[in-house]
C-alpha positions in Angstrom: -14.0 5.0 28.1 -11.1 2.6 28.2 -8.5 2.9 30.9 -5.8 3.9 28.3 -8.0 6.8 27.0 -8.6 8.0 30.6 -4.8 7.8 31.3 -3.9 9.9 28.3 -6.6 12.4 29.0 -5.4 12.8 32.6 -1.8 13.2 31.5 -2.7 16.1 29.2 -5.1 17.6 31.8 -2.4 17.5 34.4 -0.3 19.9 32.3 -3.1 22.5 32.1 -3.8 22.1 35.9 -0.2 22.9 36.6 -0.5 26.1 34.6 -3.3 27.3 36.9 -2.9 25.7 40.3 0.3 25.7 42.4 1.3 22.2 43.4 3.3 21.1 46.5 7.0 20.2 46.2 6.4 16.5 47.0 4.0 16.2 44.1 6.4 18.0 41.8 9.1 15.5 42.7 6.7 12.7 41.6 5.8 14.3 38.4 9.4 15.1 37.5 10.3 11.5 38.2 7.5 10.4 35.9 8.7 12.8 33.2 12.2 11.4 33.3 11.0 7.8 33.2 8.7 8.6 30.3 11.7 10.2 28.4 13.8 7.1 28.8 10.8 4.9 27.8 10.4 6.9 24.5 14.2 6.8 23.8 14.5 3.0 24.2 11.2 2.4 22.3 12.5 4.4 19.3 15.8 2.5 19.5 14.3 -1.0 19.4 11.1 -0.5 17.3 11.3 -2.7 14.2 9.6 -0.2 11.8 9.2 3.5 11.9 5.5 3.1 11.7 5.6 1.2 15.0 5.8 4.8 16.4 3.2 6.3 14.1 1.8 8.4 16.9 5.2 9.9 17.8 4.3 13.4 16.6 1.4 13.4 19.0 3.6 12.0 21.8 6.0 14.9 21.1 3.2 17.4 21.5 1.9 15.9 24.7 5.3 15.5 26.4 6.2 19.1 25.5 3.0 20.5 27.0 3.6 18.4 30.2 7.2 19.5 30.5 6.3 23.1 30.1 3.6 22.6 32.8 6.4 21.2 35.1 8.5 24.3 34.3 5.7 26.6 35.3 5.1 24.7 38.6 8.8 24.6 39.5 9.1 28.3 38.7 6.2 29.1 41.1 7.8 27.1 43.9 11.3 28.6 43.3 10.0 32.2 43.4 7.5 31.8 46.2 9.0 29.4 48.7 12.6 28.8 47.5 11.9 25.1 47.9 11.0 23.4 44.6 11.6 19.9 46.0 14.2 17.3 46.2 14.6 16.6 42.5 15.3 20.1 41.4 17.6 20.8 44.3 19.5 17.6 43.7 20.0 18.3 40.0 21.2 21.9 40.9 23.7 20.8 43.6 24.7 17.3 42.6 24.5 17.3 38.8 25.6 20.9 38.6 28.5 20.2 41.1 27.0 22.5 43.8 28.7 25.4 42.1 27.1 28.2 40.2 29.7 28.4 37.4 29.9 24.6 36.9 26.1 24.3 36.9 25.8 27.1 34.4 28.4 25.6 32.1 26.8 22.2 32.2 23.4 23.7 31.4 24.8 25.8 28.5 26.5 22.7 27.1 23.3 20.7 27.2 21.4 23.6 25.5 24.1 23.9 22.7 24.1 20.1 22.1 20.3 20.1 21.8 20.1 23.2 19.7 23.1 23.0 17.3 23.5 19.2 17.0 20.4 17.1 17.6 17.5 19.5 17.0 19.0 21.0 13.9 20.0 17.7 12.4 16.7 16.0 13.2 14.8 19.0 11.7 16.7 18.8 8.4 16.4 15.0 8.2 12.7 15.1 8.9 12.2 17.8 6.2 14.2 16.0 3.5 12.6 12.6 4.4 9.1 14.0 4.1 9.9 15.5 0.7 11.5 12.4 -0.6 8.7 10.2 0.7 6.1 12.2 -1.0 8.1 12.3 -4.3 8.5 8.6 -4.2 4.8 7.8 -3.7 3.9 7.5 -7.4 6.8 5.2 -8.2 6.0 3.0 -5.2 2.3 2.7 -6.2 3.3 1.8 -9.8 5.6 -0.9 -8.4 2.7 -2.3 -6.4 0.5 -2.3 -9.6 3.3 -4.1 -11.5 3.6 -6.8 -8.8 -0.1 -7.2 -8.7 -0.4 -7.6 -12.5 2.4 -10.2 -12.5 0.7 -12.2 -9.7 3.6 -11.6 -7.3 1.2 -10.3 -4.7 -2.6 -10.6 -4.0 -5.2 -7.8 -3.9 -5.1 -7.9 -0.1 -1.3 -7.6 0.0 -1.4 -4.7 -2.6 -4.0 -2.9 -0.4 -1.8 -3.4 2.7 1.3 -2.0 0.9 -0.7 1.0 -0.4 -2.0 1.7 3.1 1.6 1.5 4.4 2.8 4.0 1.8 0.0 6.4 2.8 0.9 6.0 6.5 4.6 6.6 5.9 3.8 9.8 3.9 1.5 11.0 6.7 4.0 10.1 9.4 7.0 11.9 7.8 4.9 14.9 6.9 3.7 15.2 10.5 7.3 14.6 11.8 8.5 17.6 9.6 6.3 19.8 11.8 6.5 18.0 15.1 10.3 18.5 15.3 9.5 22.2 15.8 7.9 21.2 19.2 11.2 20.0 20.5 13.1 23.0 19.2 10.5 25.4 20.7 10.6 23.5 24.0 14.4 24.0 24.2 14.0 27.7 23.4 11.3 28.1 26.0 13.5 26.3 28.6 16.4 28.7 28.0 14.1 31.7 28.3 12.4 30.4 31.4 15.8 29.8 33.0 16.9 33.4 32.3 13.6 34.7 33.7 13.9 32.6 36.8 17.4 33.8 37.5 16.4 37.5 37.3 13.1 36.9 39.1 14.8 34.8 41.8 17.5 37.5 42.5 14.7 40.1 42.7 12.6 37.9 45.0 15.5 37.1 47.3 16.6 40.7 47.7 13.2 42.3 47.9 11.1 39.7 49.7 13.7 37.6 51.6 16.1 40.5 52.5 19.1 38.6 51.1 22.2 40.3 49.9 22.9 40.0 46.2 25.6 37.3 46.5 23.3 35.0 48.6 20.3 35.5 46.4 22.4 34.9 43.3 23.9 31.7 44.7 20.6 30.3 46.1 18.2 31.1 43.2 20.7 30.5 40.4 21.6 27.0 41.6 17.9 26.2 42.0 17.1 27.7 38.6 19.9 25.7 36.9 18.7 22.6 38.7 15.2 23.3 37.3 16.7 23.8 33.8 18.7 20.6 34.0 15.8 18.5 35.2 13.7 19.8 32.3 16.4 19.8 29.6 17.7 16.3 30.3 14.3 14.7 29.4 14.0 17.1 26.6 17.4 16.1 25.3 16.4 12.4 25.6 13.3 13.0 23.5 15.3 15.1 21.0 17.6 12.1 20.7 14.6 9.8 20.2 13.4 12.0 17.4 16.8 11.9 15.7 16.9 8.1 16.0 13.4 7.7 14.6 13.8 10.0 11.5 17.3 8.7 10.7 16.3 5.1 11.2 13.9 4.9 8.3 11.6 1.9 7.7 13.7 -1.1 8.6 12.3 -4.5 9.4 14.9 -5.2 12.0 16.0 -4.2 15.5 18.0 -1.1 15.8 20.7 -2.5 18.1 21.4 -5.7 16.2 21.6 -3.9 12.9 23.9 -1.2 14.3 26.3 -3.7 15.9 26.3 -5.9 12.7 27.0 -2.9 10.5 29.8 -1.5 12.6 31.6 -4.7 13.7 30.5 -7.2 11.0 33.6 -7.0 8.8 36.6 -8.9 10.4 39.3 -7.3 8.3 38.2 -3.8 9.5 38.6 -5.0 13.1 42.1 -6.4 12.3 43.2 -3.1 10.8 41.8 -1.0 13.7 43.5 -3.4 16.2 46.8 -3.2 14.4 46.7 0.7 14.2 45.8 1.1 17.8 48.5 -1.3 18.9 51.1 0.5 16.7 50.2 3.8 18.3 50.7 2.3 21.7 54.2 1.0 20.8 55.8 3.9 18.8 54.2 6.9 20.5 54.3 8.2 24.1 50.6 7.2 24.5 49.9 4.8 27.4 51.0 1.4 25.9 48.9 -0.7 28.4 45.7 1.0 27.3 46.3 1.1 23.6 48.0 -2.3 23.1 45.2 -3.9 25.2 42.5 -2.2 23.2 44.2 -3.2 19.9 44.4 -6.9 21.0 40.7 -6.7 21.9 39.8 -5.5 18.4 41.9 -8.3 16.8 40.3 -11.0 19.1 36.8 -9.7 18.3 37.6 -9.7 14.6 38.7 -13.3 14.8 35.5 -14.2 16.7 33.4 -12.4 14.1 35.1 -14.3 11.3 34.4 -17.6 12.9 30.8 -16.6 13.5 30.4 -15.6 9.8 31.9 -18.9 8.7 29.6 -20.9 11.0 26.5 -18.9 9.9 27.4 -19.6 6.2 27.7 -23.4 6.9 24.4 -23.4 8.8 22.7 -21.4 6.1 23.9 -23.8 3.4 22.7 -26.8 5.5 19.4 -25.2 6.1 18.9 -24.5 2.4 19.7 -28.2 1.6 17.3 -29.4 4.3 14.5 -27.1 3.0 15.1 -28.3 -0.6 15.0 -32.0 0.6 11.9 -31.3 2.6 10.1 -29.8 -0.4 11.0 -32.9 -2.4 9.7 -35.2 0.3 6.5 -33.4 1.0 3.3 -34.4 -0.9 2.5 -32.1 -3.8 -0.3 -29.6 -3.1 -2.5 -30.1 -6.1 -4.9 -27.3 -5.1 -2.7 -24.7 -6.6 -2.8 -26.6 -9.9 -6.6 -26.3 -10.1 -6.6 -22.5 -10.3 -7.0 -21.0 -13.8 -6.0 -17.4 -14.5 -8.4 -15.5 -16.6 -5.7 -13.9 -18.8 -2.1 -15.1 -19.2 0.8 -13.7 -21.3 3.6 -16.2 -21.6 6.8 -15.4 -23.4 10.2 -16.9 -24.2 13.4 -15.9 -22.5 14.3 -13.4 -25.3 11.4 -11.2 -24.3 12.2 -11.1 -20.6 14.2 -7.8 -20.9 10.9 -6.1 -22.2 9.2 -7.1 -18.9 12.1 -6.6 -16.5 12.0 -3.1 -15.0 15.6 -3.4 -14.0 16.6 -3.8 -17.6 14.5 -0.8 -18.7 11.5 -2.8 -19.9 8.1 -1.2 -19.7 5.8 -4.1 -20.6 4.4 -4.2 -17.0 3.5 -0.5 -17.2 1.8 -1.1 -20.6 -0.3 -3.9 -19.0 -1.5 -1.5 -16.4 -2.4 1.0 -19.1 -4.3 -1.7 -21.1 -6.5 -2.4 -18.1 -7.2 1.3 -17.7 -7.8 1.8 -21.4 -10.3 -1.2 -21.6 -12.1 0.0 -18.5 -12.6 3.5 -20.0 -13.6 2.1 -23.4 -16.0 -0.7 -22.4 -16.8 0.1 -18.8 -15.7 -3.2 -17.2 -12.7 -4.2 -15.1 -10.2 -6.5 -16.9 -9.1 -9.3 -14.6 -5.5 -9.5 -13.4 -3.2 -10.3 -16.4 -0.5 -12.8 -15.4 2.9 -12.4 -17.1 5.1 -15.5 -17.1 8.3 -16.6 -18.9 8.1 -20.1 -20.5 11.3 -21.8 -21.5 9.4 -24.2 -23.8 8.6 -21.3 -26.1 11.0 -20.0 -28.8 13.1 -17.1 -27.4 11.1 -14.4 -29.2 7.7 -16.1 -29.1 4.8 -15.2 -26.9 1.3 -16.7 -26.4 -1.9 -15.3 -25.0 -4.2 -17.6 -23.0 -7.8 -17.0 -21.9 -8.8 -19.2 -19.0 -5.8 -21.5 -19.5 -6.4 -22.1 -23.2 -4.2 -20.5 -25.9 -6.2 -18.2 -28.1 -3.4 -16.3 -30.0 0.3 -16.1 -30.4 3.0 -13.9 -31.9 6.7 -13.6 -32.5 8.9 -10.5 -32.4 12.5 -9.6 -33.4 14.4 -8.0 -30.5 16.1 -4.7 -31.5 13.9 -4.5 -34.6 10.8 -2.5 -35.5 7.7 -3.5 -37.4 6.9 -1.3 -40.4 3.4 -1.4 -42.0 2.2 0.1 -45.2 -1.0 2.0 -44.5 -2.0 1.5 -48.1 -0.8 4.6 -49.9 3.0 4.2 -49.7 4.3 3.1 -53.1 8.1 2.9 -52.3 9.1 -0.3 -50.8 11.6 -0.7 -47.9 13.9 -3.7 -47.5 13.4 -5.9 -44.4 12.2 -9.3 -43.2 8.6 -9.9 -44.3 6.1 -10.8 -41.5 2.5 -10.3 -40.4 1.2 -8.0 -37.7 -0.2 -10.4 -35.1 -3.3 -8.4 -34.0 -5.0 -8.1 -37.4 -2.8 -10.3 -39.5 -1.7 -7.5 -41.8 1.4 -7.7 -43.9 4.4 -6.0 -42.4 8.2 -5.8 -42.5 10.8 -6.1 -39.7 13.3 -3.3 -40.0 16.4 -2.2 -38.0 16.9 0.9 -35.9 18.9 2.6 -38.7 15.9 2.2 -41.1 13.3 3.6 -38.7 13.5 7.3 -39.6 13.5 6.6 -43.3 10.5 4.3 -43.0 8.6 7.0 -41.1 9.5 9.7 -43.5 8.2 7.5 -46.3 4.8 7.1 -44.6 5.1 3.7 -43.0 3.6 3.0 -39.6 6.5 2.0 -37.4 6.0 0.3 -34.0 8.4 -1.2 -31.4 8.1 -4.7 -30.0 6.5 -3.8 -26.6 3.8 -1.8 -28.5 3.2 -4.9 -30.8 2.7 -7.1 -27.8 0.5 -4.6 -26.0 -1.7 -4.0 -29.0 -2.1 -7.7 -29.6 -3.0 -8.3 -26.0 -5.5 -5.4 -26.0 -7.2 -6.8 -29.1 -7.5 -10.3 -27.6 -9.0 -8.8 -24.4 -11.5 -6.9 -26.4 -12.5 -10.0 -28.4 -13.0 -12.1 -25.2 -14.1 -9.5 -22.7 -17.6 -10.8 -22.7 -16.7 -14.3 -21.4 -14.3 -12.7 -18.9 -17.2 -10.9 -17.2 -18.1 -13.2 -14.3 -21.0 -13.1 -11.9 -18.8 -11.6 -9.2 -17.7 -8.9 -11.6 -21.3 -8.2 -12.3 -22.1 -8.0 -8.6 -19.2 -5.5 -8.1 -20.7 -3.3 -10.9 -24.1 -3.5 -9.2 -22.5 -2.6 -5.8 -20.8 0.4 -7.4 -24.1 1.6 -8.9 -26.0 1.0 -5.7 -24.1 3.6 -3.7 -25.5 6.6 -5.7 -28.7 4.9 -6.9 -30.0 2.6 -4.2 -33.6 2.9 -5.3 -33.0 1.7 -8.8 -30.8 -1.3 -7.8 -33.2 -2.4 -5.0 -36.1 -2.3 -7.5 -34.3 -4.3 -10.1 -32.1 -6.8 -8.2 -33.2 -9.4 -7.2 -37.0 -8.6 -7.5 -37.1 -8.4 -11.3 -33.8 -9.9 -12.5 -31.0 -12.0 -10.9 -27.3 -11.3 -11.2 -26.9 -14.1 -13.8 -29.6 -12.5 -16.1 -28.0 -9.1 -15.8 -24.6 -10.7 -16.5 -26.0 -12.2 -19.8 -27.3 -8.8 -20.9 -24.0 -7.1 -20.2 -22.1 -10.0 -22.0 -24.3 -9.5 -25.0 -23.4 -5.9 -25.2 -19.7 -6.4 -24.7 -19.6 -9.2 -27.3 -20.5 -6.6 -29.9 -18.2 -4.0 -28.6 -20.8 -1.8 -26.9 -19.6 -0.1 -23.7 -21.4 -0.7 -20.5 -20.0 2.4 -18.7 -23.4 4.0 -18.8 -24.7 1.4 -16.3 -27.4 3.8 -15.0 -29.1 3.9 -18.4 -28.8 0.1 -18.8 -30.3 -0.6 -15.4 -33.1 2.0 -16.0 -34.0 0.2 -19.2 -33.9 -3.2 -17.6 -36.1 -2.0 -14.8 -38.6 -0.7 -17.4 -38.9 -3.9 -19.4 -38.0 -6.7 -17.0 -41.7 -6.8 -15.7 -42.8 -7.9 -19.2 -39.9 -10.2 -20.2 -36.9 -11.9 -18.6 -35.3 -13.0 -21.9 -31.8 -11.7 -21.9 -31.7 -11.4 -25.7 -34.8 -9.3 -25.9 -33.7 -7.2 -22.9 -30.4 -6.6 -24.7 -32.2 -5.2 -27.7 -34.2 -2.8 -25.5 -30.9 -1.7 -23.8 -29.2 -1.2 -27.2 -32.1 1.1 -28.3 -31.6 3.2 -25.1 -27.9 3.4 -25.9 -28.4 4.5 -29.5 -26.5 7.7 -29.0 -23.4 5.7 -28.0 -23.9 3.2 -30.8 -24.4 5.9 -33.4 -21.2 7.7 -32.3 -19.3 4.5 -32.4 -20.3 3.3 -35.9 -21.5 6.4 -37.7 -20.4 9.9 -38.3 -23.0 12.6 -37.6 -24.0 14.9 -40.5 -22.2 12.6 -42.9 -23.6 9.9 -45.2 -22.6 6.4 -44.1 -22.6 3.6 -46.6 -24.4 0.5 -45.3 -26.0 -2.8 -46.5 -29.7 -3.4 -45.8 -31.5 -6.7 -45.3 -34.2 -7.9 -47.7 -37.7 -7.8 -46.0 -38.3 -11.3 -47.4 -35.1 -12.5 -45.6 -36.3 -10.9 -42.4 -39.7 -12.6 -42.7 -38.0 -15.9 -43.3 -35.7 -15.4 -40.3 -38.6 -14.6 -38.0 -40.5 -17.6 -39.3 -37.6 -19.8 -38.3 -37.3 -18.6 -34.7 -38.2 -21.3 -32.2 -39.0 -20.4 -28.6 -38.0 -22.7 -25.8 -37.7 -22.5 -22.0 -34.0 -21.7 -22.3 -34.4 -19.0 -25.0 -35.0 -18.6 -28.7 -32.9 -20.0 -31.6 -33.0 -20.1 -35.4 -34.1 -23.3 -37.1 -33.1 -22.4 -40.6 -32.4 -24.9 -43.3 -28.7 -25.2 -44.5 -29.4 -24.2 -48.1 -31.0 -20.9 -47.0 -28.2 -20.2 -44.6 -25.6 -20.7 -47.3 -27.4 -18.4 -49.7 -27.7 -15.7 -47.0 -24.0 -16.0 -46.1 -23.0 -15.8 -49.7 -25.1 -12.7 -50.2 -23.6 -11.1 -47.1 -20.1 -11.8 -48.3 -20.9 -10.3 -51.7 -22.5 -7.1 -50.4 -20.1 -6.4 -47.6 -17.2 -6.7 -50.0 -18.6 -3.7 -51.8 -18.1 -1.7 -48.5 -14.6 -3.2 -48.0 -13.6 -2.2 -51.5 -14.7 1.4 -50.7 -12.6 1.3 -47.5 -15.7 1.4 -45.3 -16.6 -0.9 -42.3 -19.0 -3.7 -43.0 -22.3 -2.5 -41.5 -25.7 -4.1 -42.1 -29.0 -2.4 -41.1 -32.0 -4.5 -40.1 -35.3 -4.1 -38.4 -35.2 -4.2 -34.6 -37.0 -7.5 -34.2 -34.6 -9.3 -36.5 -31.3 -7.8 -35.5 -30.3 -10.2 -32.7 -31.1 -13.4 -34.7 -29.3 -12.1 -37.8 -26.3 -11.3 -35.7 -26.3 -14.8 -34.2 -26.6 -16.3 -37.7 -23.6 -14.4 -39.1 -21.2 -14.1 -36.1 -19.6 -17.5 -36.8 -18.9 -16.6 -40.4 -18.0 -12.9 -40.2 -16.3 -11.9 -37.0 -16.1 -8.2 -37.6 -19.5 -7.7 -39.2 -21.5 -4.9 -37.5 -25.3 -5.4 -37.3 -27.4 -2.6 -36.1 -31.2 -1.9 -36.2 -32.9 1.2 -37.4 -33.9 2.1 -33.8 -30.2 2.3 -32.8 -29.4 5.0 -35.3 -29.7 8.7 -34.3 -31.9 10.9 -36.4 -28.9 13.1 -37.5 -27.2 10.2 -39.2 -27.6 9.9 -43.0 -27.5 6.3 -44.4 -26.9 5.2 -48.0 -27.5 1.7 -49.0 -25.0 0.2 -51.4 -26.6 -3.3 -51.5 -29.1 -5.7 -50.0 -28.7 -9.1 -48.5 -31.0 -11.6 -50.2 -31.6 -15.3 -50.1 
């Protein structure tokens, strides 16, 4: 054990020993002196600690000091009642502090008890209770603020974790303090009861055992008892004061003394007014003019000194800022920061800043947090941090979305307007500014606030500017989520799965597949909008088929077949007939005949004429589905699916290609056409 642990253990053990064993008066003097010293130490530590969490163990300290002080009370009581000699400290407090008089000592003791009970303890208890309640109520808001700072890049993941830990520690501390204040209150109550018992017991012992008359016994034992009460209550009062300082101080990153002095005497005109009033009272009233005029002059002089200090500090601050600015200009540019590329960036003109500024009522930061959660739930992968930046080079209402530093999409909004879109069945038109919805490039109209209710009643879909940006950003993330999945992200997913399934992960990685190969399989799934949340099924399938092939494309097809329930629920309605387009078996044979295997994977070596013919047929057949208001779905055989998807993905971005093995048995399909060459 460490020396500190041994010391704390001995301190607590000493209290219990004093409950059982009588100690000599000289040892009691030493322990009482230690108790008083410890009380002053706690008081000054609370005053000068920079943050409330610097005293995070204060509730435990209260408990230990209370037990130790009660142990001292028990020991002094034993000595008072048995020998009448509780030692030098108790006797001195009774005679010197109490004035050597029974009445004066009793009055001083009662005043201390009243101060502790009615002023310090009651106030500290109420402040601790309210602070604990407010701290717990404020936790969700503080955590959302941390998430917002993290999303904007104002803080790092490490700093966010540290701030979250601090919030948890503050909540635990103030919750503990709410109960720990009761220790001090109970200690004061116990001291009052012990004092009353000691007086009665001392008089009885003096008269019955010492053959004293009642006046002698009353004088002797009452003074000793009051001395014992004073020597206990003064440290208790100091610790009560420490508790009050700590719970009213709050979490401030500054010294108690300097802040207090600066706040009280930091405004020169206040000191001038106080000095003038005090001097005026000394001149026009019978109050002692020497004292009041002198004190008034002191306040005025201090106010003038403070004004000079403030002026000097302002000049020094201005000079320091100029020196820092000059130093930044002179120092060589750190180009390392320019080499970093953010995975996702949302840049916007100054007109959109109110939507992102929480102080102006903007909720765009909260929407970004919800986007990351939504994508995580839908696709099973963590979206990287989304950086929000204002860009004065853009138009005021323009925004752009970048993926890995390259612009992939843009949009423009009208502030204080709403976008109204016709879902297709509304015949009545509404006046407004024609535009296009940025996510899917659908025709829309900008309308004013006054037109909103009418447009909604007519059947238009009406959305506000923050929702437009959030929807656009979500769509871009979905389209590029595959390339955003890095090897480190894949490793994190592996680590999360390894905790509950260590056997599976150890079998697969790295014995059968490397992290890069698993990454390619997951990217293939995400590229076609297939969720990877069911990572257990994906890894089970990879472990089954990886011994026979390490081709990511083939492994992806095996995984898709294992996920057919999820694929069917995404693209088909159970117990309903779904219209699809099939692939001509001759086209399938032609595609398989054009597959070339290489060391780096397989690819299609199809002649341009055949490719054009197939693409033309795909366009013709899928248009039939679009005219019916159905999604464009093409069904192929399992062995052809991946190659046909690769062939068409550059021409038809939203085309859904599934194999027969990926369709549940309860799904009914109806072919409305066939792709031919």
